[in-house]
C-alpha positions in Angstrom: 96.4 106.2 89.5 94.2 108.3 91.3 95.4 109.3 94.9 91.9 108.5 98.0 91.4 111.1 99.8 90.9 111.3 103.1 89.7 113.5 106.1 92.9 113.3 108.5 93.3 116.7 110.3 96.5 118.5 110.0 96.7 119.4 113.7 96.0 115.1 114.2 99.1 114.9 112.1 101.2 116.7 114.1 100.3 115.7 117.0 102.2 112.3 115.5 104.9 113.7 114.8 105.4 115.2 118.3 105.3 112.1 119.8 108.1 109.8 121.0 106.2 106.9 120.7 106.7 108.0 116.8 109.9 109.2 117.1 111.5 105.9 115.6 109.1 106.1 112.4 110.2 109.7 111.3 114.7 109.0 111.9 116.2 108.0 109.2 117.7 105.2 108.9 120.6 104.0 105.9 121.0 100.4 104.8 123.5 99.6 102.5 122.6 96.5 100.1 123.9 94.8 97.0 122.2 95.9 93.5 123.9 93.3 90.3 126.7 92.8 92.5 127.7 96.4 92.6 127.4 98.0 96.7 124.9 101.2 97.4 123.8 102.4 100.6 120.0 103.5 101.2 119.0 106.1 103.5 114.7 106.4 104.1 113.0 106.5 107.1 112.4 103.8 109.2 108.8 104.4 107.8 109.4 103.4 104.6 111.4 100.5 106.2 109.0 99.2 107.3 106.9 99.6 104.6 109.2 97.2 101.9 109.1 94.7 104.8 105.6 94.4 104.4 106.1 94.5 100.8 108.7 91.6 100.6 107.2 89.0 102.9 103.8 89.8 101.2 106.6 89.1 97.8 107.9 86.4 99.0 111.5 87.7 99.1 114.0 89.4 100.6 114.3 93.3 101.1 117.4 93.5 98.6 115.2 91.7 96.3 112.1 94.2 95.9 115.0 97.4 96.0 116.7 95.7 93.0 113.3 94.8 91.0 112.6 98.9 91.5 116.4 99.5 90.2 115.7 96.9 87.5 111.2 98.3 86.4 111.1 101.6 87.7 110.1 103.4 84.9 112.2 106.7 86.6 115.1 105.4 87.4 117.1 107.3 84.7 116.3 111.0 86.1 115.6 109.8 89.5 116.9 108.1 92.2 116.1 105.0 94.1 115.1 106.3 96.6 112.6 108.8 95.7 111.1 105.8 93.7 111.1 102.8 97.4 109.0 106.2 98.9 107.1 106.3 96.1 106.3 102.9 95.8 105.7 102.7 99.3 103.3 105.0 99.4 101.6 103.7 96.4 100.6 100.1 98.2 99.9 102.0 101.5 96.9 103.7 99.2 96.0 100.9 97.1 95.4 99.0 100.9 93.3 101.1 102.3 91.2 101.4 99.1 90.8 97.3 99.6 90.4 98.1 103.0 86.5 99.6 102.2 
């Protein structure tokens, strides 16, 4: 899968990172969910939780069900942690949405 290249300057990204408005987006948030009856806590930045919320809504499911599905089907789960799989899925979903907008 090829990632779309965008022309965003680093200075513009740094400017976004420094605003009070976006501070919460970069703050990590912990959520506890149950996967097949086992309680687990996942720590992701708010931006990733928002992406997962959108994806779950598009799929007509809950975040817990979406995360359980990722846990069950992510081929990297044996060698990577669940939070990493979720971040990559958010990134790939975002990139696919950007390509569809073009």
